[in-house]
C-alpha positions as a printed NumPy array, in Angstrom:
array([[ 49.334,  42.87 ,  61.264],
       [ 50.458,  45.977,  59.393],
       [ 53.942,  46.022,  57.907],
       [ 56.548,  48.097,  59.728],
       [ 56.488,  50.732,  56.976],
       [ 52.701,  51.093,  56.801],
       [ 52.387,  51.005,  60.596],
       [ 54.965,  53.766,  60.959],
       [ 53.184,  55.922,  58.39 ],
       [ 49.808,  55.47 ,  60.096],
       [ 51.193,  56.253,  63.534],
       [ 53.088,  59.309,  62.282],
       [ 49.902,  60.615,  60.669],
       [ 47.911,  60.03 ,  63.856],
       [ 50.319,  61.919,  66.097],
       [ 50.556,  64.76 ,  63.585],
       [ 46.838,  65.394,  63.926],
       [ 46.252,  64.174,  67.47 ],
       [ 49.243,  65.256,  69.538],
       [ 50.029,  62.804,  72.334],
       [ 50.683,  63.021,  75.199],
       [ 49.32 ,  66.413,  76.161],
       [ 52.081,  68.976,  75.618],
       [ 53.817,  70.718,  78.51 ],
       [ 54.644,  74.375,  77.933],
       [ 56.768,  75.096,  81.005],
       [ 58.807,  72.442,  82.814],
       [ 59.345,  74.636,  85.883],
       [ 55.591,  74.88 ,  86.404],
       [ 55.08 ,  71.209,  85.519],
       [ 57.586,  70.072,  88.15 ],
       [ 56.372,  72.595,  90.748],
       [ 52.862,  71.148,  90.387],
       [ 54.175,  67.766,  91.534],
       [ 53.775,  66.17 ,  88.107],
       [ 56.163,  63.382,  87.144],
       [ 56.943,  61.326,  84.069],
       [ 57.588,  57.657,  84.747],
       [ 61.105,  56.361,  84.378],
       [ 62.999,  59.612,  84.995],
       [ 66.401,  58.082,  85.728],
       [ 68.151,  60.404,  88.186],
       [ 67.077,  58.401,  91.248],
       [ 66.948,  54.972,  89.605],
       [ 70.643,  54.24 ,  88.983],
       [ 70.84 ,  51.767,  91.93 ],
       [ 68.088,  49.766,  90.219],
       [ 69.881,  49.734,  86.884],
       [ 73.436,  49.279,  88.203],
       [ 73.394,  47.579,  91.641],
       [ 77.19 ,  47.227,  91.633],
       [ 77.797,  50.986,  91.392],
       [ 77.951,  52.995,  94.588],
       [ 77.459,  56.359,  92.902],
       [ 75.812,  57.757,  89.807],
       [ 77.713,  58.973,  86.759],
       [ 76.921,  61.035,  83.652],
       [ 75.064,  58.841,  81.188],
       [ 74.397,  58.673,  77.48 ],
       [ 70.609,  58.283,  77.301],
       [ 68.344,  57.558,  74.349],
       [ 64.636,  58.298,  74.681],
       [ 63.101,  56.27 ,  71.866],
       [ 59.673,  57.598,  70.966],
       [ 59.977,  60.7  ,  73.127],
       [ 56.565,  62.218,  72.358],
       [ 55.906,  65.846,  73.248],
       [ 57.835,  66.156,  76.514],
       [ 59.604,  63.033,  77.852],
       [ 63.153,  63.653,  76.605],
       [ 63.037,  67.304,  77.644],
       [ 61.786,  66.341,  81.103],
       [ 64.616,  63.829,  81.496],
       [ 67.197,  66.374,  80.299],
       [ 65.802,  68.941,  82.738],
       [ 66.413,  66.567,  85.676],
       [ 69.751,  65.165,  84.413],
       [ 71.795,  68.161,  83.331],
       [ 75.07 ,  66.227,  83.542],
       [ 73.839,  63.516,  81.13 ],
       [ 73.851,  63.54 ,  77.326],
       [ 70.447,  62.744,  75.831],
       [ 69.059,  62.002,  72.39 ],
       [ 65.31 ,  61.998,  71.838],
       [ 63.843,  60.437,  68.692],
       [ 60.268,  60.345,  67.471],
       [ 58.323,  59.708,  64.263],
       [ 56.222,  62.822,  64.788],
       [ 57.631,  66.137,  63.579],
       [ 54.933,  67.867,  65.629],
       [ 56.115,  66.175,  68.826],
       [ 59.744,  67.045,  68.1  ],
       [ 58.771,  70.694,  67.546],
       [ 56.937,  70.77 ,  70.879],
       [ 60.031,  69.513,  72.695],
       [ 62.322,  71.843,  70.768],
       [ 60.39 ,  74.721,  72.302],
       [ 61.116,  73.298,  75.766],
       [ 64.801,  72.888,  74.899],
       [ 65.009,  76.549,  73.98 ],
       [ 62.907,  77.752,  76.912],
       [ 64.912,  75.879,  79.548],
       [ 68.363,  75.908,  77.962],
       [ 68.551,  72.124,  77.617],
       [ 71.784,  72.   ,  75.649],
       [ 72.292,  68.402,  76.848],
       [ 69.442,  67.16 ,  74.597],
       [ 69.493,  66.487,  70.856],
       [ 66.146,  65.865,  69.144],
       [ 65.838,  63.866,  65.915],
       [ 62.761,  63.037,  63.83 ],
       [ 63.396,  59.339,  63.224],
       [ 61.925,  55.85 ,  63.092],
       [ 63.232,  53.521,  65.813],
       [ 64.177,  51.065,  63.066],
       [ 66.71 ,  53.606,  61.788],
       [ 68.352,  54.299,  65.157],
       [ 71.684,  52.819,  64.   ],
       [ 72.132,  55.828,  61.713],
       [ 72.782,  57.944,  64.815],
       [ 76.151,  56.182,  65.061],
       [ 75.967,  56.141,  68.859],
       [ 75.572,  53.658,  71.681],
       [ 73.964,  54.291,  75.046],
       [ 74.093,  53.497,  78.761],
       [ 70.327,  53.818,  79.119],
       [ 67.576,  53.438,  76.53 ],
       [ 64.059,  54.429,  77.563],
       [ 61.053,  53.538,  75.422],
       [ 57.696,  54.194,  77.027],
       [ 54.475,  53.227,  75.274],
       [ 56.053,  53.008,  71.824],
       [ 57.078,  49.491,  70.816],
       [ 53.505,  48.176,  71.055],
       [ 52.513,  50.623,  68.281],
       [ 55.053,  49.229,  65.816],
       [ 54.166,  46.851,  63.01 ],
       [ 57.023,  44.607,  64.206],
       [ 57.85 ,  45.358,  67.874],
       [ 60.548,  42.671,  67.882],
       [ 62.392,  44.455,  65.09 ],
       [ 62.116,  47.669,  67.054],
       [ 63.504,  46.077,  70.203],
       [ 66.381,  44.503,  68.259],
       [ 67.236,  47.866,  66.719],
       [ 67.417,  49.456,  70.16 ],
       [ 69.361,  46.548,  71.668],
       [ 71.967,  46.896,  68.92 ],
       [ 72.966,  50.337,  70.233],
       [ 72.938,  49.349,  73.921],
       [ 76.326,  49.224,  75.643],
       [ 77.351,  45.909,  77.251],
       [ 76.555,  47.234,  80.733],
       [ 73.639,  49.338,  79.525],
       [ 69.998,  48.902,  80.488],
       [ 66.668,  49.389,  78.759],
       [ 63.704,  50.856,  80.613],
       [ 60.557,  49.789,  78.751],
       [ 56.796,  50.09 ,  78.997],
       [ 54.268,  48.209,  76.868],
       [ 50.534,  47.694,  77.156],
       [ 49.219,  44.965,  79.448],
       [ 46.526,  42.569,  78.243],
       [ 44.551,  42.278,  81.456],
       [ 43.095,  45.765,  81.799],
       [ 42.733,  46.309,  78.053],
       [ 40.314,  43.481,  77.231],
       [ 37.45 ,  45.962,  76.971],
       [ 39.577,  48.386,  74.95 ],
       [ 40.096,  45.801,  72.221],
       [ 36.403,  44.933,  72.195],
       [ 35.586,  48.574,  71.534],
       [ 38.388,  48.969,  68.991],
       [ 36.922,  46.089,  66.98 ],
       [ 33.406,  47.489,  67.24 ],
       [ 34.551,  50.915,  66.067],
       [ 36.393,  49.386,  63.101],
       [ 33.237,  47.48 ,  62.105],
       [ 31.25 ,  50.711,  62.41 ],
       [ 33.671,  52.421,  60.03 ],
       [ 34.955,  55.007,  62.494],
       [ 38.156,  56.823,  61.564],
       [ 40.226,  59.461,  63.347],
       [ 37.975,  62.406,  62.482],
       [ 36.492,  64.659,  65.15 ],
       [ 33.074,  63.187,  64.352],
       [ 34.404,  59.695,  65.124],
       [ 35.976,  60.893,  68.38 ],
       [ 32.649,  62.377,  69.403],
       [ 30.953,  59.092,  68.525],
       [ 33.419,  57.172,  70.726],
       [ 32.577,  59.462,  73.65 ],
       [ 28.849,  59.01 ,  73.079],
       [ 29.14 ,  55.22 ,  72.872],
       [ 31.241,  54.916,  76.017],
       [ 28.819,  57.144,  77.924],
       [ 25.974,  54.771,  77.01 ],
       [ 27.679,  51.447,  77.745],
       [ 26.198,  49.214,  80.429],
       [ 27.874,  49.518,  83.827],
       [ 29.043,  45.914,  83.679],
       [ 31.065,  46.404,  80.462],
       [ 34.67 ,  45.468,  81.151],
       [ 36.02 ,  48.596,  79.454],
       [ 34.726,  50.76 ,  82.298],
       [ 37.583,  49.734,  84.58 ],
       [ 40.035,  51.029,  81.997],
       [ 38.008,  54.188,  81.315],
       [ 37.901,  55.047,  85.011],
       [ 41.628,  54.491,  85.5  ],
       [ 43.216,  56.436,  82.632],
       [ 43.883,  60.13 ,  82.126],
       [ 43.604,  59.563,  78.376],
       [ 39.832,  59.987,  78.557],
       [ 40.336,  63.642,  79.513],
       [ 41.462,  64.83 ,  76.063],
       [ 40.677,  63.893,  72.477],
       [ 44.214,  62.832,  71.603],
       [ 44.075,  60.307,  74.417],
       [ 40.736,  58.935,  73.23 ],
       [ 42.142,  58.466,  69.736],
       [ 45.23 ,  56.772,  71.136],
       [ 43.117,  54.336,  73.17 ],
       [ 40.228,  53.496,  70.869],
       [ 41.056,  54.566,  67.302],
       [ 44.728,  53.633,  67.119],
       [ 45.471,  51.632,  63.95 ],
       [ 48.416,  49.684,  65.411],
       [ 48.16 ,  48.404,  68.953],
       [ 49.047,  45.188,  70.784],
       [ 49.349,  44.153,  74.413],
       [ 51.461,  41.736,  76.438],
       [ 51.116,  39.453,  79.441],
       [ 53.956,  38.353,  81.726],
       [ 55.116,  35.371,  79.607],
       [ 54.998,  37.656,  76.555],
       [ 57.306,  40.138,  78.316],
       [ 59.917,  37.492,  79.088],
       [ 59.697,  36.126,  75.54 ],
       [ 59.927,  39.647,  74.103],
       [ 63.255,  40.099,  75.885],
       [ 64.682,  36.634,  75.307],
       [ 63.74 ,  36.416,  71.631],
       [ 65.615,  39.63 ,  70.945],
       [ 68.938,  39.052,  72.685],
       [ 68.012,  40.532,  76.039],
       [ 67.171,  39.27 ,  79.518],
       [ 64.428,  40.462,  81.84 ],
       [ 65.966,  42.29 ,  84.827],
       [ 63.142,  43.589,  87.034],
       [ 59.689,  45.131,  87.235],
       [ 59.413,  48.782,  88.122],
       [ 56.567,  48.185,  90.549],
       [ 57.4  ,  44.772,  91.941],
       [ 54.446,  44.902,  94.325],
       [ 52.071,  44.635,  91.369],
       [ 53.527,  41.201,  90.607],
       [ 53.77 ,  39.925,  94.189],
       [ 51.128,  37.727,  95.768],
       [ 52.525,  38.733,  99.15 ],
       [ 51.659,  42.345,  98.364],
       [ 48.306,  41.59 ,  96.751],
       [ 46.892,  39.166,  99.347],
       [ 46.68 ,  39.454, 103.112],
       [ 49.373,  37.555, 105.006],
       [ 46.737,  35.212, 106.47 ],
       [ 45.191,  34.38 , 103.089],
       [ 45.563,  30.707, 102.073],
       [ 47.01 ,  31.905,  98.748],
       [ 50.29 ,  32.583, 100.546],
       [ 50.981,  28.885, 101.059],
       [ 50.679,  28.324,  97.309],
       [ 52.674,  31.433,  96.404],
       [ 55.703,  30.132,  98.266],
       [ 56.032,  27.292,  95.735],
       [ 56.243,  29.559,  92.684],
       [ 59.272,  30.954,  90.909],
       [ 59.283,  34.721,  90.362],
       [ 58.168,  34.529,  86.724],
       [ 55.196,  32.273,  87.459],
       [ 54.187,  34.292,  90.512],
       [ 54.15 ,  37.483,  88.447],
       [ 51.949,  35.848,  85.812],
       [ 49.543,  34.41 ,  88.414],
       [ 49.315,  37.773,  90.135],
       [ 48.569,  39.523,  86.851],
       [ 45.868,  36.97 ,  86.017],
       [ 44.207,  37.195,  89.421],
       [ 44.157,  40.975,  89.733],
       [ 43.459,  42.034,  86.112],
       [ 44.675,  45.535,  86.962],
       [ 47.678,  45.968,  84.662],
       [ 46.987,  48.325,  81.803],
       [ 50.727,  48.597,  81.227],
       [ 53.867,  46.673,  82.136],
       [ 56.948,  48.713,  83.094],
       [ 60.169,  46.75 ,  83.321],
       [ 63.948,  46.808,  82.925],
       [ 65.869,  44.599,  80.471],
       [ 69.544,  44.3  ,  79.631],
       [ 72.016,  41.999,  77.964],
       [ 72.113,  38.618,  79.727],
       [ 75.646,  39.064,  81.081],
       [ 74.707,  42.359,  82.737],
       [ 71.583,  40.875,  84.304],
       [ 73.505,  37.908,  85.679],
       [ 76.349,  40.047,  87.036],
       [ 73.917,  42.39 ,  88.792],
       [ 71.534,  39.839,  90.254],
       [ 70.874,  40.567,  93.931],
       [ 71.34 ,  37.395,  95.977],
       [ 69.796,  37.911,  99.385],
       [ 71.553,  34.771, 100.634],
       [ 75.012,  35.843,  99.472],
       [ 77.88 ,  35.898, 102.024],
       [ 78.285,  39.54 , 100.949],
       [ 74.848,  40.385, 102.38 ],
       [ 76.174,  42.371, 105.409],
       [ 78.107,  44.73 , 103.098],
       [ 75.138,  45.434, 100.802],
       [ 73.549,  48.891, 101.004],
       [ 69.758,  49.335, 100.762],
       [ 68.569,  52.51 ,  99.   ],
       [ 65.05 ,  53.918,  99.17 ],
       [ 63.095,  54.392,  95.971],
       [ 63.056,  58.166,  95.342],
       [ 59.249,  58.24 ,  95.372],
       [ 58.699,  56.161,  98.51 ],
       [ 56.741,  58.126, 101.107],
       [ 57.114,  57.287, 104.804],
       [ 57.268,  55.672, 107.218],
       [ 54.991,  58.208, 108.871],
       [ 52.182,  58.029, 111.437],
       [ 48.727,  57.523, 109.947],
       [ 46.282,  57.462, 112.825],
       [ 47.364,  54.642, 115.087],
       [ 49.388,  52.937, 112.321],
       [ 52.714,  53.634, 110.623],
       [ 52.33 ,  53.833, 106.865],
       [ 54.328,  53.966, 103.647],
       [ 53.166,  54.428, 100.077],
       [ 54.415,  54.498,  96.507],
       [ 52.641,  54.57 ,  93.158],
       [ 49.29 ,  53.731,  94.708],
       [ 50.594,  50.93 ,  96.934],
       [ 49.866,  51.857, 100.533],
       [ 51.037,  49.55 , 103.258],
       [ 51.364,  49.646, 107.022],
       [ 54.35 ,  48.609, 109.075],
       [ 54.766,  47.288, 112.599],
       [ 57.015,  49.511, 114.752],
       [ 59.975,  47.139, 114.27 ],
       [ 59.816,  47.433, 110.485],
       [ 59.261,  51.183, 110.623],
       [ 62.397,  51.574, 112.762],
       [ 64.447,  49.645, 110.205],
       [ 63.028,  51.614, 107.28 ],
       [ 63.913,  54.821, 109.093],
       [ 67.552,  53.693, 109.35 ],
       [ 67.88 ,  53.157, 105.573],
       [ 69.605,  56.238, 104.164],
       [ 71.389,  54.893, 101.076],
       [ 74.732,  54.949, 102.87 ],
       [ 74.45 ,  52.508, 105.766],
       [ 75.242,  48.88 , 105.047],
       [ 73.084,  46.018, 106.245],
       [ 75.613,  45.349, 109.015],
       [ 75.424,  48.972, 110.174],
       [ 71.621,  48.918, 110.181],
       [ 71.645,  45.666, 112.161],
       [ 74.025,  47.226, 114.683],
       [ 71.793,  50.284, 115.087],
       [ 68.757,  48.07 , 115.604],
       [ 70.577,  45.907, 118.152],
       [ 71.755,  48.948, 120.142],
       [ 68.152,  50.199, 120.153],
       [ 67.169,  46.974, 121.928],
       [ 65.546,  45.189, 119.003],
       [ 65.36 ,  41.427, 119.491],
       [ 66.506,  39.294, 116.538],
       [ 67.731,  42.402, 114.707],
       [ 69.539,  40.549, 111.865],
       [ 66.454,  38.462, 111.022],
       [ 64.16 ,  41.494, 111.174],
       [ 66.448,  43.586, 108.983],
       [ 66.707,  40.806, 106.402],
       [ 62.924,  40.378, 106.265],
       [ 62.234,  44.079, 105.854],
       [ 64.938,  44.748, 103.251],
       [ 64.209,  41.645, 101.199],
       [ 60.446,  42.235, 101.2  ],
       [ 60.681,  45.941, 100.371],
       [ 63.236,  45.231,  97.624],
       [ 60.971,  42.627,  96.025],
       [ 58.115,  45.138,  96.113],
       [ 60.374,  47.693,  94.392],
       [ 60.316,  50.134,  97.314],
       [ 64.025,  49.627,  97.978],
       [ 67.047,  48.988,  95.773],
       [ 70.075,  47.055,  97.007],
       [ 73.638,  47.991,  96.102],
       [ 75.843,  44.939,  95.976]])
């Protein structure tokens, strides 16, 4: 594995020549088109801070902000104070243009290695690092550096590569290294030609057909010609947190790690799933589906995770307040069914569940929702409300304020 210094130099050189991700030139147009950047925090505070009943201005660090991420976050969170850091001067310049264009005086941009983040002399409520740590020579050192400037009740929103979907990627990376390919345009063209001629059964095709990175040369370089690249499975994620003074808090898309979401209710797998703890279930689900090209998750200091753990069997349950994920769509009629969807997970609800979901407005407590359901004539309203809220929360479609 490359040293931290040599890895940083290689990555900086790559992103100087092959800008990644694709730049955005106008955030108004980008947002109007319906485009989103994962992890934008304005609607996620109930996930990060379940004990807070309202949002507050935050100090946010975007570590490895690329060409647009920090500017996009600042655009949506005008009352927050943001710092965006990146190794690539080219990426910083691209975002500086967005800062000027949109008057984002709440964002400071700094060309900097994550390992040097302490020199900012600041600490943060929220640290976001998306697709960055896995390109470091020593990701653990990078995570420790970030954790050192996290406030006691702060949270870290992280994304790293997943092993399952990238098996074919690493096969091709090795082949291209043996063939002597570099990051020249000729090598990029060769990668395209090779992928176009691969047999249909090659495992990389699932990845190729699922990523937008194949649509531009910078993305192809980032996938197949990147000099520093590692991936993680579920046990690796937990170890990554725990070995660096943090605790795993939650997945962003809990349904991707739930056997209940992945297998039909009548499938015999469900009887086995009931015996598993959450960590083991997530790992089994990842192994069985092989669909995770990335893992997006939240980590924090152990005391914060413990203090904000949602206990669905707590005596305080009636006073808890369920909050919809900002990107949850539905419930709405879809033919003869009632459907919901989020991030590619489409699911259908019986009328009882749809009625309960419709009553969740981010203000009503569980007790108030139960009372509404009872007055509407719903039998066993408390049990039905508990089932719906607990299931949707585990899938990540709802948050629960405690």
